[in-house]
C-alpha positions, 0 to 999 in steps of 0.5 A: 478441550479439558475434563474441566474447563477450570479445575478446583485447584486453579479456581482457588489459585486465582481467588488468592491471587486477586486478593494479593495472596497466592496459596503458597504465600499463604501457607507461609504466612498462616501466623500473620494473618489473623483468624478472622481473616483466614476464616474470611478467606477459606469462606471465600474459596469454599463459596468460590469453588462451589460455584464452580461445581458446574462449570461445564466439561469437555462431555457438556460440550460433546453432548450439546454439540452432537445434539445440535450438530455443531461443533464442540470446539465452536461452542468452546470458542465462543464460551472462551470469547464471550465470558472466559468460560464463564469466569467474566459474566459481566457485573451490569443489571440488565434491566439497566442497560437494555432498550424497552424491547429487550426489557420486555423479554427479560421480564418474561424470563424473569416470570418463567424463572421466578428470578427478580429483575435485579438477579439478571446481570450481564454485560454493558450491552445486556448480554447474559450467561456463560455465552452471553446472550441478549434477552430476546435471543434467549427468549426466542430460542431458549433451551433446556440444557440440563433437562431440569424443566427450567430455561435459565439464561444464567444456567450454564447449560441452558446457555451452552444449549441455547447458543448451539441451538441458534447457531444450528438454526442460523446455519440451516437458515443462511447455509454459512458458518460465518454469517451465522457466527456474525449473527451471534456477534456481528463483528468480522473480527470477532468471527475470524477470532472465534474460528481460529481459536475453534481450529485451534482447540481442535488441533490440540484435541486431537494431538493430545488423543494421538499420544 
């Protein structure tokens, strides 16, 4: 596991790549880019970089994993599979893609957080946040991961803590890790993918620490 899921330089490099310019090419072509374009690019980098300031770190996974007795490598694996560690959170307004039951819980979450319903965006199925959790699941199992007094599915710390608590609860009731993971996402291939990645991350961490 790395100290930061995505370092600032990598974030900026990916941003430039997405708009068709690498950082190297940008440095070479400054003279051919208008001042207005440069200001827009700089602003985008600053905004995007700031949004990653709260990216979860190794210590966050360790702390929350320890609190709920869940492997931090399992939590990291799920975050990678679900949202590429917070990079792909979804573009759909959750209120427009969920059924009435899920919408009912989303409204309750909106009242608690003070957010407008339109502010909740997620996957095409309605899963939200760093760990891609459905409204009903978050409302039922939601945790305050950063202890700010609010349980917010769009807060990465709350999302991670909720996923850890949910898995701990399911493991306790089902006495089986695979069954618990399938409750998180009812797919055998998903379960195997998460478990393989979790083992790989743990081995890499142990290898790195032994060097």
